[in-house]
C-alpha positions in Angstrom: -4.1 18.2 -13.2 -3.1 14.3 -13.4 0.2 13.7 -14.9 1.7 10.1 -15.3 5.3 10.4 -16.8 7.1 7.2 -17.9 10.8 6.9 -18.1 13.3 4.4 -18.6 12.8 3.0 -22.1 15.7 2.7 -24.8 17.4 0.4 -26.9 18.7 -3.1 -25.6 19.7 -6.2 -27.2 17.7 -9.4 -26.6 18.2 -11.0 -23.5 18.8 -7.7 -21.7 17.1 -5.8 -19.2 15.2 -2.5 -18.7 13.5 -0.7 -15.6 10.5 1.4 -16.7 9.4 4.1 -14.2 6.2 5.9 -14.0 5.9 8.9 -11.9 2.4 10.1 -11.0 1.3 13.6 -9.9 -2.1 15.5 -9.2 -3.7 12.5 -7.6 -3.5 10.7 -4.3 -1.4 7.7 -5.9 -1.6 5.4 -2.8 -5.3 5.0 -3.3 -5.1 3.7 -6.9 -4.2 0.6 -8.9 -1.8 1.1 -11.8 -1.5 -0.8 -15.1 1.3 -1.1 -17.8 0.3 -1.3 -21.4 2.2 -1.4 -24.6 1.5 -0.7 -28.2 4.0 -2.1 -31.1 3.8 -0.6 -34.5 0.8 -1.5 -36.4 -0.9 -3.4 -33.4 -3.6 -2.5 -31.0 -2.6 -1.4 -27.4 -2.4 -4.5 -25.1 -2.5 -4.9 -21.3 0.7 -6.0 -19.9 0.3 -5.9 -16.3 -1.5 -4.4 -13.0 -0.8 -3.8 -9.3 -3.3 -3.0 -6.8 -3.2 0.1 -4.7 -0.7 -1.2 -2.0 1.3 -3.7 -4.1 -0.1 -6.6 -2.4 -1.7 -7.9 -5.7 -0.1 -7.9 -9.1 -0.8 -9.7 -12.4 1.1 -10.1 -15.6 0.1 -11.6 -18.8 1.5 -14.8 -19.9 3.7 -13.6 -22.5 5.6 -11.6 -19.8 5.2 -13.7 -16.7 8.5 -14.8 -15.4 10.6 -12.1 -17.3 8.8 -8.8 -16.0 8.0 -7.5 -12.5 5.6 -4.9 -11.7 6.1 -2.9 -8.3 5.3 0.4 -6.9 6.5 2.8 -4.2 3.6 5.0 -2.8 6.1 7.4 -0.9 7.7 8.0 -4.1 4.4 8.1 -6.2 5.8 5.8 -8.6 5.0 2.4 -10.4 7.8 0.3 -12.0 8.1 -2.3 -14.7 11.1 -4.5 -14.4 11.8 -6.0 -17.9 14.5 -9.2 -17.8 15.2 -11.4 -20.8 13.9 -9.2 -23.3 12.7 -10.2 -26.6 12.3 -8.6 -30.1 8.5 -9.0 -29.7 8.7 -6.7 -26.7 9.4 -3.9 -28.7 6.8 -1.2 -28.2 5.9 1.9 -26.7 5.1 1.3 -23.1 2.6 3.3 -21.1 1.5 3.6 -17.6 -2.3 4.1 -16.8 -4.9 4.0 -14.1 -8.6 3.4 -14.1 -8.9 5.2 -10.7 -10.0 2.0 -8.8 -8.3 0.7 -5.9 -8.1 -3.1 -6.5 -8.0 -3.8 -10.4 -5.0 -5.5 -11.3 -6.6 -6.3 -14.8 -8.1 -2.9 -16.0 -9.7 -3.0 -19.4 -8.5 -0.5 -21.8 -11.8 1.2 -22.2 -12.0 2.0 -18.4 -8.8 3.7 -18.3 -9.0 7.4 -17.0 -5.3 8.7 -17.5 -2.6 7.6 -19.7 1.2 8.7 -19.5 2.7 10.0 -22.9 4.7 6.5 -23.4 8.3 5.5 -23.4 9.7 3.6 -26.6 11.3 0.1 -25.8 13.4 -1.3 -28.6 14.8 -4.8 -28.4 17.4 -5.7 -31.1 18.0 -9.3 -32.1 
């Protein structure tokens, strides 16, 4: 079965950095676009960024653009979210996901076929 396993979350001070990883199994990873979402306490899950099947196209929402970078390593069946200049408002559970398209870098939440279990990111002020 398909499994997406996030890691790399933790507690960091504002201005710090974290690198999230998502390891995929049970699917031909190199065929599919991947996305990162996050959910803060009391808020809806929101899209953060996406990357197409070969990494040639990426998208990040305005609130993280210039601070976050999304990348992938198809040989390692992994997708990454490098987060720099973290702010307290970035505090959330971060999820990787796929809608099993090859090119969609802005997947709709409703179209997601598989989610990871999430990793907590807490940014202290």
